[in-house]
N, C-alpha and C positions, 0 to 999 in steps of 0.2 A: 504493500500500500504506500501511497505517496504521503510523506510526512509534512505536517504543517507547522510543527512547533520548533524544531531545531534551527537555530540561526547559523548559517555557514557562509564563508566568504565567497564561495562560488555560486551562491544563490542571492543575488542582489535584491534588496528591498524586503527581505524576510523579517528584519527587525521591526518593521512597521505593521506586521500582521497582528490581528487582534488577539490571537491566542497567547501572545507574550505579555498581555496586560491584565490587570485585575478587572474582574467583572464590575467593580464599583468605580472604576476610573472614568474620567470625563470622556476619554477616547471610546470606551465601550458604550457609554450612555449615548454618545452621539450617533453611533451606528444603530442602536436600538430605536432611537428616535427616527432615523432614516427608514428603518424597516417598518415602523408603525405608519409613517406617512405614506410609504409606497403601498402598504396593505390597504389603506383606505382609498387610495387612488387607483389601484390596479387589481389586487386580489379579491376585493369585495365584489368586483364585477365579473368574477370568474375568468380573469385573464391571468396569464402566468409567464409571460416572457418580457424581458426588458434589456435594452442596450445601455451600457455605461460608456459614455464618450467624453471628450473634452474639446476645448477650443484649440489648444496647441499641445505640443508634446510635453511630457513630464509635468503634468498638473495633478497627478495622483489617481487617474482613472483605474489603473490596474490594481492598485492597493484597495481602492473602493470596491471593485468587483469581488476580490478575495474576501474582504472583511464583511461586506454585505451578504454574500452567499453564505459565509460561515454563520453569521447572525441569524439568518433565516432558517438554516439547517438546525439550529438549536431549538426551534419550535416543533421539530418532529417532521417537517416537510422534507421530501427528497429534492435536493437542489443540484443542478448541473451548471458548472462554470464552463463557458465556451470561449476559447482563445481565438477570436475572429479578427484580430489585428494582423492581417497578412502582410504587413509592410515591416513593422518592428514588433513582433510578438514578444510580450513580456510576462504574461500570466503563467505560461508553462514553466519558465525558469524559476518562478517563485516556489515551485514544487520540485525543483531539481530535474525537470524533464527537458532534455536537450534535443535529441534527434528522435522524434517519434512520429508515427503515422497519425494523422488527425483530421481536423476539419477540412482543410483543402484537399487532402488525399481522398477522402470519402466522396467529395463532390466531383473531382476530376477523374479519379481512377475507378471508383466503385460505381457511381451513378453515371459517369460520363463515358466509360469505356464500352464500346459495342460488344455484345456477347452474341456470337453467330452460330454456335452449336454447343451441344452438351447433353448431359443426362438429366432427365426430369427430376430425379431424386435430389439433384444439387440446386435446382432452381424451381421455385413454385410458379404457378400461373400468375400470381400477383406480381412476382418479381419481373417476369418476362414482359408482361403488359406495361408495367411501370417504367422499365428501362427503355423500351421502344418509344413510349410516350415522352419521357424526359429528353430523349435524344432526338426527338422530332423526325423519326425515320419514316420513309415510305418503303414499305417492305411487306413480306408475308412471313408470318411465324407458323411453321409447320410442327405440330406435336403428334407423335404417333407411338403406338405399341402394337402388340399382336391383335388387340381387339378393336382399337379405334384409331381414326385419323382425323385431325382437326386442323383447319387452316384459318388463321386470323389475319386480316388485312389492315394495314395501317397507312394512312395518308397524312404525311407530315406530322406524325406522332399521334394522330387521332384514330382510334379504332373505328372502322367504317363497315366492316363486313366479316362474316363468319361462315365457313363451310365445314361440314363434318360428314363423315362416312355414311351415316344413316340419316342424313338430312332428307326430309320428305320431298319427293319430286313435285312437279307442278300439279299433277292430277291429285295427289294426296292433299296438297294444300287447298285445291279447289273443293275437294270432298269435305275437308275440315270446315271451310267457310260455309258450305251448304248445310252441314250438320249443325253449325252454330246459328243457322238461319240468317247469315249475313249476305248470302247469295241464294238465288234459286237455280235449278238445274239449267235452265235456258241461258241465264247470265254466265254461269260457269263455263258452259260449252262455247258460248260466244267468245269469251276471253281466251280459252284454250285454243280456239281456232285462229285467233289473231296471233297468238304466240308462235304457232307453227310457221307463220310467214315472216317472223322476225327473230332477232337474237335477244330481244328484251325479255325480262323476267315477268312472271305472271302478275306479281304485285304492282309493277309499274303500269302494266296494261290495264289492270282493274281500276287504278286511279285515273288514268287517262280517259277511259271510257265513262268514268263517273259512276261505276257500278258498286263502289264500296266507299264508306267513310274512312278517311285517313287514320283516325283514332282507333277505329275498330280493327283495321288491318294491322296497325301497330301492336295492338294487344296480342293478336295471334302470333305475329312474328317475334315479339319479345319473349313469349313463352318458349318458342323454339330456340331462340338464342340462349336463353338462360339454361335450357337443357344441355346445350353444347358446352356452356361454361361449367355446368355441374359435372359433365363427363370429364372435362379437362382437369378440373380440380381433383377428381378422384383417381386420376391416372398417377399411380405411385412409381411406375417404372416405364422405361421407354426412352426415346430420344427426342430432341428438338433441333430445328435449324431455322435460321433467320436469313432470308434472301432478299436483296434489294430488287425492287420492281419499278416500272415506270407508272406514272399516274394513269396512263391509258389502259393498263392491265386491271384496274380496279373498276368493277361495275357497281355503281351506287344506286341503280334504278330501283330495285325492289326494297332494299333495306334502308333507304334514305329516310324513311319515316321512323325507324327505330332509334330511340334515344340511348345510344351506347354509353354515353357518359353516366347517365342515371343507372343503367344496368350494372356497370362496373363499380359504381359507388355502393350499390346494394350488395354486390358480391364482396367488396372489400370491407364493408361494415362489420362483417363477421370476422372471426379470428382465423382468416385464411393463412395457410402455411406459407411462410416467406423466409426460406432458409438462407438465401443469398444476401439480400439487402439488410435484413434485420440483424443477422449474425455479424456482418461486417461493421455495422454501426456499433453494436454492443461490444465487439472485441476491441474497439479503439477508445472506449470510455474507461477512464482509470479511476478506481476508488481511492479516496484519501483515508488517512487514519481517523478522520473525524466522521462520526456516524452521520449518514444521510447526505454527505457531501462528495461530489464527483467532479471530474475534470475531463473535458475533451480538448486535447492539445491543438495547437494551430496547424501542425503538420508542415509540409514543405512550403517554402515561400514561392508562390506562383509568379510567372512573368506578367500576368494580367489580373491583379487582385479585383479590380472593379468589375471586370467582365464576369469573373467567377462568382462574386457576391451577388451580382444582379441577375443571375440565371435562375431558371425554374428549378434547377437541381438543388440550389441552396434553399429555396422556399420549401421544397419537398423535405429536405433534411431537417430543417427547423420544425416543420410540422410533426415529423416523427419524434424529435427530441421533446417537443412540448407535450406530446401524448405519453411519453415515457416517464417524464419527471413532473413533480408538482410545480417547480419553478425553474426557469432557465435564465441565467444571468450571463450576458454576453459582453466581452471586452472587445471594443471596436477601435479602429484607428481614429485619431482626432479629426475634427470636421474640416479645419482650415487646409491642411496639406493635401487632402484627397477627398474624393466623392464617395468612398466606400460606405461610410456610415449613412449617407443619404439614401443609398440603395438598400441598405440593411434595415433602416428605420421603418420602411414600408412593410416589412415582413414580421415585425414584432408588435407587442401590445403597448409598449411605452419606452421613452428615452429619458435618461437622466444625464445632464451635462455637468461635468466637474470643472470648476474654475478655481485656480489658485489665487488666494488673496494676495494683493500687492503685485501680482505678475501680469495678469490679463486685464486690459482696460475695458471700459464699458462698451466702446465702439465695436471691439472685436466680439464681445459676448452678444451684442445686439445683432451683428451680422450673422453669427452662428445660429441664433434662434430663428432668424428670418429664413435662412437656408433650410433649416429643419422643417419649418412651417410650410414652405413651398413644396417640400418633399412629402407632405401629408403625415409628418411624424406626430405622434401623440407625446408632446413634451410634458413629462410629469413634474419637472422642476429643475432649478439650477442649484448645484451643491457647492457651497463655498468651502474650499479646502485650505488647510494649513493657516487658518485664522488664529490670531493670538487671543485665546479665550481667557488669559490671565488678567486681561483688562476689562473693566466694566462690571456691571451688577451681576451678570450670569455667574462669574467665577465665585463671587462672594456667596451667592445663593447655593451653589453646588457644594462649596466647602462646608456651609452650615448644615445642609440637608444630609450629606453623606459622611461628613466628618473625615474626609480623605485629604 
């Protein structure tokens, strides 16, 4: 486990960690106050992720992340610290982590690397659909074993069609529609006759002829698609392959009425087996010696931090982390040197800006808050750091109340 208490020369900033101070110190009380304020601003609304940033470098944002996360974890909540400063990562070094796979590697190598073939046992259906979607591929995903064959078609990452070995042919579909009293025999035969003269699918012809309501057709086709999904989910052995195709090879006519996004959400709402993505995320989350407190290191410094942070893959990773932990506290790069935090702010529930007293002037702070507001960030507040609290009435009150 990663240690939080021992101060070492090769772990800069460790002396400022909260565990080295008395629980009755002004330092500890300040973070408890911050925790309480954030609770009323964020957690009371059932939101659980926030970014800690600063105007400039070295204003104390990384120390704030570590101490705030530690303070929240003391309430019994599971807390994940994420080192998402991909330019000058500092949070990982506070815990003695130097070269470790982490945040950037999961996004670029796990979620961003195309998987073109493999064994079904190593990749669940959820994994394969999610990877093709995040990578915005136009391709066909073929899944097969001795009993079944299923092909899923993707257009720029969107699932748009499904074929399977035992898919009902046009006559069976027409019979189903007649049985459900959505068509009569004459209408069914008319549509089948038109189909013989074209390459179009029966559903498209029925819609063109005005013989069936689009919503009613969607219900029937959705049931068939979900049956294909069920078969694929239950396939515990076999192989899969992913092959690029052109957009012309995808026939949208019949299934264009099916809401695949809704169907996949329904499929994924259950605890569907996800051996590849979930296990790779979990394996890179490091426990600390403090109960309920975990760390996701920054990982390798990428050549394009802003592009990486602004991607759909980052949004997906954060959604998985927020589902896994009660609270996610993210250390991001400062606002002024780069746009990283402006991209990240859209993907979390709130932002706290750390400002060092006596260092950052009001003009800079105003500019920072304006930039965050334009980025649609939910600014929870400005944290004044390293202020001299020995001056003024607060210090006298604290001395009297705690006797410290």
